[in-house]
C-alpha positions, 0 to 999 in steps of 0.5 A: 252487816259486818260482825263488828257492827252486829257486836256494837249494836248488841252492846248498845241494845243491852245497855239500853235495856239495862237502863230501861229495866233499872228505871222503869221496872216497878220491882226495882224498889225506888226507881219509880221515885225518879218520876215522883211529881210531889215530894213527901212532907215532913212536919213536927208532930211533937217534942218531948224532953227525955233527958236533961244533962248539963252539956247535952239534952235529949228530946223525943221528936215525933215527925209526921211523914206524908206521902202525897204520891201514888207509890209506897215510900220505903224510908230506910233512914233520915237526918234532920236539923231543927231551928226554933224562931230562927235559932238552932235547936236540935239535930238527929239521925235515924236508921229506922225503916218505915213504909209510908203507903201511897196517899197516907201518913206515918208518925215516927219517933226519934231522938234529937240532941241539943247542946247547952249553948243552943238551949241557953239561946232558946231560954234567952229568947224566951225571956226577952219575950220573943216567943209571946205569940208563936214558936216558928220552926224550920225543919230541914233534912234528908230522907234515905229511900230504898237502898239508901242511894236515893236521897229526898231532901225536905225543908219545911216551916211551921208554927207551934201555938 
């Protein structure tokens, strides 16, 4: 073998080992999530009004995060948008860290904000009788996992009774 060929083989081998170590090593944090077969579920556990002002309202939203996988899930933050009965209602962000252990559930509390127009739209729909039986919700957002470079989107629907 020539010296040039040996050098090229070493570089290729080193590059391959780097990628294997990055994506297979369980000590590398969230790398095993690339092989995650099931995504976490994010549902609303509760909504409590906190502060009602003329142009903006603040709610305390409790989100239930379920981890159906065999690996712990280290969440570094999240963003979300909430619709109620097809109408925009609130949005929020959080940089709270939470660890959802394998095959378990955690509830996190965070603030969500809504504007006057969104709140008035919800009140108008309620007055029309649109909410006579159930409230449906659509919750979508992103979980930031590990060092925040891995994002897991979520998109859930449900009903309040």
